[in-house]
C-alpha positions, -999 to 999 in steps of 0.1 A, spaced: 770 372 891 802 392 890 820 402 858 845 373 859 817 347 864 798 363 836 828 361 813 833 324 823 796 317 815 796 334 782 829 317 770 815 283 781 783 290 763 800 300 731 823 270 731 794 247 738 774 262 710 803 259 685 811 224 696 849 229 694 878 250 705 904 258 680 934 263 703 944 276 737 955 308 719 921 314 703 904 307 737 927 333 754 919 358 727 882 352 731 885 356 769 905 388 766 879 402 743 850 392 766 867 407 796 867 441 778 829 440 774 804 454 798 781 432 818 752 444 796 770 434 765 779 400 780 743 394 789 732 403 754 756 376 740 742 351 764 706 359 753 716 356 716 735 323 720 706 306 738 
């Protein structure tokens, strides 16, 4: 899985877990933050959110 796919997967997982999305602006902010993380950090988030 490349970095973009990993970011997509993590963001979808976080939204699914919370059950809501506040706004497009908050979604973009979250995506920008996730894009700055390493693959290892993203995988850790996925493990923690499962």
